[in-house]
C-alpha positions in Angstrom: 113.9 84.5 117.8 113.0 83.4 121.4 111.4 86.4 123.1 110.0 90.0 122.2 113.5 91.5 123.0 114.7 89.6 119.9 111.7 90.6 118.0 112.1 94.3 118.8 115.9 94.1 118.1 115.1 92.7 114.6 112.5 95.4 113.8 114.8 98.3 114.8 117.5 97.0 112.5 115.2 95.6 109.9 117.1 92.4 110.0 115.4 89.1 111.2 117.7 87.3 113.8 117.4 84.0 111.9 120.1 82.2 113.9 117.7 82.0 116.9 115.2 80.2 114.6 115.5 76.8 113.0 118.1 76.3 110.3 117.1 77.7 106.9 115.4 75.2 104.6 116.9 74.5 101.1 115.5 73.1 97.9 112.1 74.7 97.9 111.8 75.4 94.1 109.4 73.1 92.5 107.4 73.0 89.2 103.7 74.1 89.4 101.3 71.2 89.9 97.7 70.7 88.7 94.8 71.6 91.0 93.7 69.1 93.6 96.9 67.3 93.9 97.7 65.5 97.1 100.9 66.0 99.0 102.1 63.2 101.2 103.6 65.0 104.3 104.9 62.4 107.0 101.8 60.3 106.9 99.4 63.2 106.5 97.8 64.1 103.2 97.2 67.8 102.2 94.8 68.2 99.5 93.8 71.7 98.2 93.1 73.7 95.0 93.9 77.0 93.6 91.8 80.1 94.1 90.6 81.4 90.7 92.2 84.8 89.9 91.0 87.5 88.2 92.7 90.7 86.7 94.9 93.4 88.3 93.2 95.5 91.1 93.8 98.3 93.4 96.7 97.9 95.8 95.6 98.2 99.6 96.6 101.5 101.2 97.9 99.5 104.0 100.4 97.9 101.9 101.5 100.9 100.1 101.8 102.8 103.4 103.9 99.9 104.8 106.3 100.2 101.8 106.6 103.8 102.3 107.5 103.5 105.9 109.9 100.4 105.5 112.2 101.5 102.9 113.6 98.6 100.9 111.2 96.1 102.1 109.1 96.1 99.0 111.9 96.6 96.5 112.9 94.1 94.0 112.2 93.3 90.3 109.4 91.0 89.2 110.2 87.2 89.6 109.0 84.2 87.8 106.2 82.4 89.7 107.4 79.7 92.0 105.3 77.4 94.4 106.5 75.6 97.5 107.2 71.8 97.5 104.9 70.7 100.2 107.2 68.1 101.8 106.8 67.1 105.4 109.8 69.2 106.3 108.3 72.3 104.6 104.9 71.7 106.1 106.4 71.2 109.5 108.3 74.5 109.4 105.3 76.5 107.9 103.2 75.2 110.9 105.9 76.0 113.4 106.3 79.6 112.2 102.5 80.1 112.0 101.9 78.7 115.5 104.9 80.6 117.0 103.7 83.9 115.7 100.2 83.3 116.8 101.4 82.5 120.3 103.9 85.4 120.6 102.0 88.3 119.2 99.1 89.7 121.2 96.1 90.6 119.1 95.1 94.2 119.2 93.3 96.5 116.8 95.1 99.3 115.0 92.8 101.8 116.8 94.0 100.4 120.1 97.5 100.1 118.9 98.2 103.2 116.9 95.0 105.4 117.1 94.3 104.8 113.4 91.7 102.7 111.6 94.2 100.6 109.6 98.0 100.4 109.7 100.2 97.5 108.3 103.3 97.0 110.4 105.6 94.5 111.8 104.5 93.7 115.4 107.8 94.8 116.9 106.3 95.5 120.4 104.6 92.1 120.5 101.4 93.4 119.5 99.4 93.7 116.2 96.2 92.9 114.3 95.8 90.3 111.3 97.9 91.9 108.6 100.8 92.4 111.2 100.7 88.7 112.0 100.7 87.9 108.3 103.5 90.2 107.6 105.8 88.8 110.3 105.0 85.2 109.3 105.9 86.1 105.5 109.1 87.8 106.7 110.2 84.9 108.7 109.4 82.4 106.0 111.2 84.3 103.3 114.2 84.6 105.7 114.1 80.8 106.1 114.5 80.3 102.2 110.9 80.0 101.2 110.3 81.8 97.9 108.6 85.2 98.1 106.7 84.5 95.1 104.6 81.7 97.2 103.9 83.9 100.2 101.1 86.3 99.3 99.4 88.9 101.5 95.9 88.4 101.0 92.6 90.3 101.9 89.4 88.5 102.6 85.9 89.1 104.0 84.8 87.0 107.0 81.4 85.7 107.8 80.3 89.2 109.1 81.5 90.7 105.8 84.4 92.5 107.7 87.8 92.9 106.2 90.6 90.5 107.3 94.1 89.8 106.2 95.7 86.5 106.0 98.9 84.9 104.4 98.4 82.6 101.3 101.0 80.0 100.8 101.0 78.6 97.4 102.4 75.0 97.0 102.5 72.3 94.6 99.6 70.7 96.5 97.3 73.8 96.3 96.9 77.0 98.4 97.0 77.0 102.1 96.2 79.9 104.6 98.3 81.2 107.6 95.6 82.9 109.8 96.1 84.6 113.1 92.6 83.3 114.1 93.5 79.9 113.8 96.6 77.5 114.4 95.5 75.1 111.7 97.0 75.5 108.2 93.9 75.2 106.0 93.1 74.9 102.4 92.0 78.4 101.1 88.4 76.9 100.4 88.0 75.6 104.0 88.6 78.8 105.8 85.0 80.2 105.3 86.2 83.5 104.0 85.3 85.2 100.8 88.6 85.9 99.1 88.9 89.5 97.7 92.4 90.1 96.2 96.0 89.2 97.0 99.6 90.0 95.8 100.7 88.8 92.4 103.1 86.0 92.4 105.4 87.9 90.0 105.3 91.4 91.6 104.6 91.8 95.2 103.6 95.4 94.6 100.9 94.4 92.1 97.5 92.8 93.3 95.1 90.7 91.7 91.4 89.9 92.2 90.3 86.5 93.6 87.1 85.0 92.0 84.4 87.2 91.1 84.9 90.8 91.6 83.7 92.1 94.9 83.9 95.4 96.8 87.1 95.5 98.8 86.8 96.0 102.6 87.4 99.7 103.7 90.1 98.2 106.1 91.2 95.0 107.7 90.9 94.1 111.4 91.3 91.3 113.9 
């Protein structure tokens, strides 16, 4: 995928043009590791931990509405939890996809874009807000062979207590965040966000609390 014309064509057909991206990765299934493990990735060490999860919680309206509009995107039976092996190759590809999407999608609010407060969507016209960035990154990485169970839509609160959406990447070296506000792939606990909830690893249509229960934001933005 090299330009916005490719992205629009993919969205219209609901099929990612993967041949225009790098070759799909293979061999990404790994056992779950202990918190705080370090991954040697091409001379760089990535160390993270795992976010403390709570019980089931309400599914964001934005995700339910997205599933209603994109028939088939949210289908699929529950899967066994699976993490990504954070090899040098895997990290490089995750960073590449993260930076490519951040560079090629213009950030606009849902009100500017759609005339509504909150709408989760693929940024097929080259514009979107935080959850749209995260959805596209998730779609591309799944298409390249990364396990769906390790790519989790996540709702957080920022320093201003406003709702924000990011993509959690769960690996054998801890959990890392892909964020449209930063090109750096950071450990979840280095983002400065307060984590609220995210998709369950086993079922993408179930969501779980993160940490102590906290009021979910009314909507996500930026």
